[in-house]
C-alpha positions in Angstrom: -186.8 97.1 -16.9 -184.4 98.6 -19.3 -187.3 98.5 -22.1 -189.4 100.8 -20.2 -186.5 103.2 -19.8 -185.8 103.6 -23.5 -189.8 103.8 -24.5 -189.7 106.7 -21.5 -186.5 108.6 -23.2 -187.7 107.5 -27.0 -191.2 109.6 -25.8 -189.1 112.4 -23.8 -187.1 113.0 -27.2 -190.7 113.1 -29.0 -192.3 115.4 -26.7 -189.1 117.7 -26.8 -189.4 118.0 -31.0 -193.1 118.3 -30.5 -192.1 121.8 -28.1 -189.6 122.8 -30.2 -191.9 122.4 -33.4 -195.0 124.3 -32.0 -192.3 127.4 -30.6 -191.9 128.2 -33.9 -188.6 126.7 -34.6 -189.0 124.3 -37.5 -190.5 124.5 -41.0 -194.2 124.5 -41.5 -193.9 120.8 -43.1 -192.0 119.9 -40.2 -194.7 121.4 -37.0 -197.4 119.4 -39.1 -195.3 116.0 -38.8 -195.0 116.8 -35.2 -198.5 117.5 -34.9 -199.3 114.2 -36.4 -196.6 112.3 -34.2 -198.5 113.9 -31.4 -201.7 112.9 -32.1 -200.5 109.3 -32.6 -198.7 109.2 -29.3 -202.2 110.3 -27.9 -204.0 107.6 -29.3 -200.8 105.0 -28.2 -201.9 106.6 -24.9 -205.7 105.9 -25.2 -206.6 109.3 -25.5 -209.0 109.0 -28.8 -210.5 112.6 -28.5 -207.1 114.3 -28.5 -205.6 111.8 -30.9 -208.8 113.0 -33.4 -208.2 116.8 -32.5 -204.7 116.4 -33.8 -205.2 114.2 -36.7 -207.1 116.4 -37.9 -205.0 118.9 -37.6 -202.3 117.0 -39.6 -205.1 116.5 -42.6 -206.2 120.1 -42.9 -201.9 120.7 -43.0 -200.8 118.6 -45.1 -203.6 119.6 -47.6 -202.8 123.4 -47.3 -198.8 122.7 -47.5 -199.1 119.5 -49.5 -202.0 118.8 -52.0 -204.9 116.4 -51.4 -203.4 113.8 -53.1 -200.0 113.7 -51.6 -199.3 110.2 -50.2 -198.1 112.2 -46.6 -201.7 113.0 -46.9 -203.4 110.5 -47.8 -201.9 108.0 -45.1 -203.1 111.0 -42.9 -205.9 110.1 -44.2 -206.0 106.2 -43.8 -205.2 106.7 -39.9 -207.8 108.7 -39.3 -210.1 106.1 -40.7 -208.7 104.1 -38.7 -209.0 106.2 -35.9 -212.8 106.3 -36.6 -213.3 102.9 -36.8 -211.8 102.0 -33.5 -214.4 104.5 -32.2 -217.2 103.0 -33.9 -217.7 106.2 -36.0 -218.4 103.8 -39.4 -219.5 106.5 -41.2 -216.6 108.3 -41.0 -213.9 105.7 -41.1 -215.7 104.5 -44.6 -215.3 108.2 -46.0 -211.8 108.5 -44.7 -210.8 105.0 -46.3 -213.1 105.8 -49.6 -210.5 108.6 -50.1 -207.6 106.9 -49.3 -208.3 104.0 -51.2 -208.8 105.9 -54.2 -205.9 108.2 -53.4 -203.6 105.4 -53.3 -204.8 103.6 -56.5 -204.1 106.2 -58.4 -200.7 107.4 -57.6 -199.2 103.7 -56.6 -201.7 100.9 -58.8 -204.3 98.3 -57.6 -201.4 96.1 -56.4 -199.7 98.2 -54.2 -199.7 97.2 -50.2 -201.4 100.3 -49.2 -204.0 99.9 -51.7 -204.6 96.2 -50.7 -204.3 96.9 -47.0 -207.8 99.6 -47.4 -209.4 97.3 -49.8 -209.1 94.8 -46.7 -210.1 97.4 -44.6 -213.0 98.5 -46.3 -213.9 95.0 -46.2 -214.0 94.3 -42.7 -216.2 97.3 -42.1 -218.7 96.6 -44.5 -218.7 93.1 -43.4 -219.3 94.2 -39.9 -222.0 96.4 -40.8 -224.0 93.8 -42.8 -223.4 95.4 -46.3 -222.1 91.8 -47.2 -222.3 92.8 -51.8 -219.8 95.4 -50.5 -217.7 93.8 -48.8 -217.8 91.0 -51.2 -216.5 93.3 -53.8 -213.7 95.1 -51.9 -212.3 91.4 -50.9 -212.5 89.9 -54.6 -211.0 93.2 -55.6 -208.2 92.5 -52.8 -207.7 89.0 -53.5 -206.6 89.9 -57.3 -204.3 92.4 -56.6 -202.7 89.9 -53.8 -202.7 87.0 -56.1 -201.0 89.0 -58.5 -199.1 90.8 -56.6 -198.0 88.1 -54.2 -198.6 84.9 -55.3 -201.6 82.1 -54.6 -199.9 80.9 -51.6 -198.6 83.9 -49.8 -200.2 84.7 -46.1 -201.4 87.7 -47.3 -203.7 86.0 -49.9 -204.9 83.5 -48.1 -206.3 85.8 -45.4 -207.9 87.6 -47.8 -209.7 83.8 -49.1 -210.0 82.9 -45.5 -212.3 86.6 -45.3 -214.1 85.6 -48.5 -215.2 82.0 -47.4 -216.4 83.0 -43.9 -218.2 85.7 -45.9 -219.9 83.2 -48.4 -220.0 80.0 -45.5 -221.9 82.6 -43.2 -224.7 83.6 -46.5 -225.0 79.6 -46.8 -222.5 80.1 -50.2 -221.0 76.9 -49.6 -219.8 76.0 -53.3 -219.0 80.0 -53.6 -216.7 78.9 -50.4 -215.1 76.3 -51.7 -214.6 77.7 -54.7 -212.8 80.7 -53.4 -210.1 77.9 -51.3 -211.4 78.7 -48.1 -211.0 74.9 -46.3 -207.5 74.9 -47.7 -207.1 78.5 -46.3 -208.2 77.5 -43.4 -206.5 73.8 -43.0 -209.8 72.8 -41.5 -212.0 69.6 -42.4 -214.8 70.7 -44.9 -217.7 72.2 -43.2 -215.8 73.8 -40.0 -216.5 77.4 -39.8 -214.3 79.9 -38.2 -215.0 84.2 -38.7 -214.0 86.4 -36.8 -214.1 89.6 -37.5 -213.1 91.5 -34.6 -209.9 89.0 -35.6 -209.4 90.5 -38.5 -210.2 94.2 -37.2 -207.3 93.7 -34.5 -204.5 92.1 -37.5 -205.1 94.7 -39.8 -204.7 97.8 -37.0 -202.0 95.8 -36.0 -200.8 96.3 -40.2 -201.3 99.5 -40.5 -200.1 100.8 -37.2 -196.3 100.4 -39.2 -197.9 102.9 -41.2 -198.4 105.3 -38.1 -195.3 107.4 -37.2 -194.1 109.8 -40.0 -190.3 110.4 -39.5 
């Protein structure tokens, strides 16, 4: 009960901030930021049409107020890609994620968490579309980055190993799956295959959700 009340109060305060900003009391950057929060609020409520409209307005605003390669702009691009992916607009999602990946890699480096998250996301997208060579390329880049930045035994590294092993195993490339350390990552006996792309997508969505709200 208490958590429900706190949730309501938080949403009410957000709506007050949105109303104030959109009424003209605030800088251009503040208005754009609040429009983004409105879009993400719509997303969390399942109002995807409204969420897409707000996020596209946010992107246009940041591109004008900041720069196309500014980190805040790239985060909106990343979030818009996630929204497109959840709606099945895979071409649009791919375009957004590739743009965000290029920007984050240039600004933050190939081993930054944002870069690695996008490599994972693009791998999932390509795998789901049957573009296995592209999925392999994304996940191999993600694996190299995770191993260097996080270590061989880190959970995120092992998740990428699992994705690569799932891809190799599903294509009958058993030696590549073994070489990737797939069985070790899963903790299963050799020959047992577990691969659930939907589960990967859900995990990545939850991972990226922490980047959504811009305060």
